[in-house]
Each structure stands twice: as C-alpha cells, then as structure tokens.
C-alpha positions as CSV (number, residue, x, y, z in Angstrom):
1,M,114.5,122.8,22.8
2,T,113.5,119.4,21.7
3,T,115.6,116.3,22.3
4,I,115.2,112.6,22.1
5,S,116.8,110.1,24.6
6,P,116.2,106.6,25.7
7,D,116.4,107.9,29.3
8,P,114.5,111.3,29.6
9,F,115.7,111.8,33.2
10,L,119.4,111.5,32.3
11,E,118.7,113.9,29.3
12,I,117.0,116.5,31.5
13,S,120.0,116.4,33.9
14,R,122.4,116.7,31.0
15,I,120.6,119.7,29.5
16,A,120.4,121.4,33.0
17,R,124.2,120.8,33.5
18,D,125.3,121.7,29.9
19,Y,123.2,124.9,29.8
20,R,123.9,125.8,33.4
21,C,120.2,126.2,34.2
22,A,119.7,128.1,37.5
23,S,116.3,126.5,37.9
24,V,114.5,123.4,36.5
25,L,110.7,123.1,36.5
26,L,109.2,119.6,36.5
27,G,105.7,118.3,36.7
28,F,104.1,115.1,38.0
29,S,100.5,113.9,38.3
30,K,100.6,110.8,40.5
31,V,102.1,110.7,44.0
32,K,103.4,107.1,43.4
33,Q,105.7,108.5,40.7
34,I,107.9,110.4,43.1
35,Q,109.2,108.5,46.1
36,G,112.3,106.4,45.2
37,G,111.5,106.5,41.5
38,N,112.9,108.2,38.4
39,L,111.9,111.7,39.5
40,E,113.8,111.3,42.8
41,R,116.8,110.0,40.9
42,L,116.7,113.0,38.6
43,L,116.6,115.3,41.6
44,N,119.8,113.7,42.8
45,L,121.5,114.4,39.4
46,I,120.6,118.1,39.1
47,D,122.6,120.9,40.9
48,S,120.0,123.6,40.0
49,D,117.2,124.9,42.1
50,I,114.2,122.6,41.5
51,V,110.6,123.5,41.3
52,I,108.0,120.7,40.9
53,L,104.4,121.3,40.1
54,R,101.5,119.0,40.8
55,A,98.3,120.3,39.2
56,P,95.2,118.9,37.7
57,P,94.5,119.3,33.9
58,G,93.2,122.8,33.1
59,W,94.4,124.4,36.4
60,T,95.8,127.9,36.1
61,M,97.3,130.4,38.5
62,R,94.5,132.8,37.8
63,S,92.2,130.6,39.9
64,V,94.4,130.9,43.0
65,T,93.0,133.1,45.8
66,Q,94.8,131.5,48.7
67,I,98.3,130.0,48.9
68,L,99.4,127.9,51.9
69,V,103.0,127.9,53.0
70,P,103.8,125.6,55.9
71,V,107.1,126.6,57.5
72,A,109.1,124.4,59.8
73,G,111.6,127.1,60.7
74,K,114.7,125.5,59.2
75,G,115.4,128.3,56.7
76,S,116.9,126.3,53.8
77,H,114.3,127.3,51.2
78,D,113.8,131.0,52.2
79,E,115.5,132.6,49.2
80,L,113.9,130.4,46.6
81,R,110.5,130.4,48.3
82,S,110.7,134.2,48.5
83,R,111.4,134.5,44.8
84,L,108.6,132.1,43.9
85,L,106.0,133.8,46.2
86,S,106.9,137.3,45.1
87,S,106.6,136.3,41.5
88,L,103.2,134.6,42.1
89,D,102.0,137.6,44.1
90,R,103.3,140.2,41.6
91,N,101.9,138.6,38.5
92,R,98.3,138.3,39.7
93,R,95.6,140.6,38.6
94,T,93.6,140.1,41.8
95,S,94.8,140.0,45.4
96,C,95.8,136.6,46.8
97,N,96.1,135.6,50.4
98,I,99.4,134.0,51.3
99,V,99.1,132.1,54.5
100,F,102.2,131.1,56.4
101,L,101.6,128.2,58.8
102,R,103.8,127.0,61.6
103,I,102.8,123.9,63.6
104,L,104.1,123.9,67.2
105,P,104.1,121.2,69.9
106,E,101.0,121.3,72.2
107,Q,103.2,121.9,75.3
108,F,104.4,125.3,74.0
109,S,103.6,128.1,76.5
110,A,101.7,131.3,75.4
111,E,105.1,133.1,75.5
112,E,106.7,130.6,73.3
113,V,103.8,130.7,70.8
114,E,104.0,134.5,70.7
115,R,107.7,134.3,70.1
116,E,107.2,131.9,67.2
117,R,104.4,134.1,65.8
118,S,106.6,137.1,65.8
119,A,109.5,135.2,64.1
120,L,107.1,133.8,61.5
121,E,105.6,137.3,60.8
122,I,109.1,138.8,60.3
123,L,110.1,135.9,57.9
124,A,106.8,136.2,56.0
125,R,107.0,140.0,55.6
126,D,110.6,139.5,54.2
127,E,109.4,137.0,51.7
128,V,106.2,138.5,50.1
129,P,105.4,142.1,49.0
130,S,101.7,141.8,50.2
131,I,100.6,141.5,53.7
132,P,100.8,137.8,54.7
133,I,98.4,135.9,56.9
134,I,100.1,134.2,59.9
135,R,98.7,131.0,61.4
136,I,100.2,129.2,64.4
137,Q,98.6,125.9,65.2
138,K,99.5,123.7,68.2
139,S,99.3,120.0,67.2
140,T,101.1,116.7,67.5
141,R,99.7,115.6,64.1
142,I,101.6,117.6,61.5
143,V,100.4,116.0,58.3
144,P,96.6,116.0,59.1
145,T,96.9,119.6,60.3
146,I,98.6,120.7,57.1
147,A,96.1,118.7,55.0
148,Q,93.2,120.4,56.9
149,F,94.6,123.9,56.1
150,A,95.3,122.8,52.5
151,Q,91.5,122.1,52.0
152,E,91.0,125.8,52.3
153,S,93.8,126.7,49.9
154,D,94.1,126.8,46.1
155,L,97.9,126.2,46.1
156,L,100.3,124.5,48.6
157,V,104.0,125.4,48.6
158,L,106.3,122.8,50.3
159,G,110.1,122.5,50.6
160,L,111.9,119.3,49.8
161,Q,114.2,117.8,52.4
162,R,117.9,117.8,51.5
163,F,120.3,115.3,53.2
164,G,123.4,116.3,51.4
165,R,124.5,117.9,48.1
166,H,123.3,115.1,45.8
167,R,120.5,113.8,48.0
168,K,117.3,115.8,47.4
169,L,114.6,113.5,48.7
170,F,110.9,113.4,49.2
171,G,110.8,113.0,52.9
172,Q,108.1,111.0,54.6
173,I,106.2,114.1,55.8
174,T,106.2,115.6,52.3
175,F,105.1,112.3,50.8
176,E,102.3,111.9,53.3
177,I,101.1,115.5,52.7
178,L,101.0,114.8,49.0
179,Q,99.0,111.6,49.6
180,Q,96.5,113.3,51.9
181,T,95.9,116.5,49.8
182,D,94.7,117.0,46.3
183,C,95.2,120.8,45.9
184,P,97.8,121.9,43.4
185,T,101.2,121.9,45.0
186,I,104.6,123.4,44.2
187,L,107.6,121.7,45.7
188,I,110.9,123.5,45.9
189,S,114.5,122.5,46.5
190,H,117.2,125.1,46.8
191,R,120.5,124.0,45.3
192,G,123.1,123.0,47.9
C-alpha cells in the first residue's frame, strides 16, 4: 500500500486501525528520534502489537549468531516475544544462540539466585524451540550490565514499558540502553 499524508504518523495509525493490523513494524535509525517525539506519539495511537527495529544499513538476520534477551520478570511481553524469537529461530539456516539475561540485586542469596535461574530457564524453554542460554548477573548497574552483554550479541530484544492502554513509552532504562549500545535492536510492545 502506498499513501500520502501531511502527517505520516497519523496516517500509519489510521491504516493500522482501518485494516485491523495485529502487528505494526516500524524502524528508526537515531535514538534521539524516539523519546517524546513523533514515534512515541504514534505508539500511543496504535492498539496493535508493535515491533520496532533499529539496524544499520545493510544489516540482515542472516548475520545474527547470538540474540540477547534481557528479562525483568514482569511477564507482559512473553507471548509476543515468544512468537518473535520462535520465528527468528525457525527461519535461520544456521543455529543461533538465544541468551536470556536476568539482572539481580547483589544482596540476593545463592538460594534466591538459583530460584531465579530456575524460573528464567522455564520461561526461556517455553519461549524458544532451541535450547536457550541462561545468564544470571548480580549487579546494581542495570544499563551498563546489559550494554556489556550486548557487545557480545548480534541482536538485542527489549520490551517497551506500558503505563496504560494508550501510553506505550520508551522508559528511561530502555532509552539509556539504546544510547549505550549500537547493536541491532528489536523493541516490542504487546497491545494492552
């Protein structure tokens, strides 16, 4: 479909609504384009699942050998993330490592860490058909820790915070992660 509009963001939301799109895929290249701008305004207008890709020119999924999936444990993106990761894993010609990362407070005991590891392993095995890699990291510095793991990855998958039905926002942590990483990133927001 090709359409012309003086406000492309309103037009995208109209098309998504009129055609009852289950998902909308968007792209951006610069971090400064997202927080509080037109892209965030568009996210607030769309009731569909949203997937946003940040990738450099010429990047393809064929080059991905490791996917990093930081998980905070809130569970709001599990279904959408599972569909995305299963699709990425299934459509590859070569194997791909999918790394699930959970960052825990440093004061967690060994028993608490093991409980979190077990829970993350169950969640990861439910979400991907291949055998996931589980990483538990104790740290008070969430963003630098994720950025460090992202340096070893070819793709980063992040969930967008949702503060209500029409308030899909780039939270501060997500925004800082995007600022401190340069690897291709997929952001997901499950419709409310």
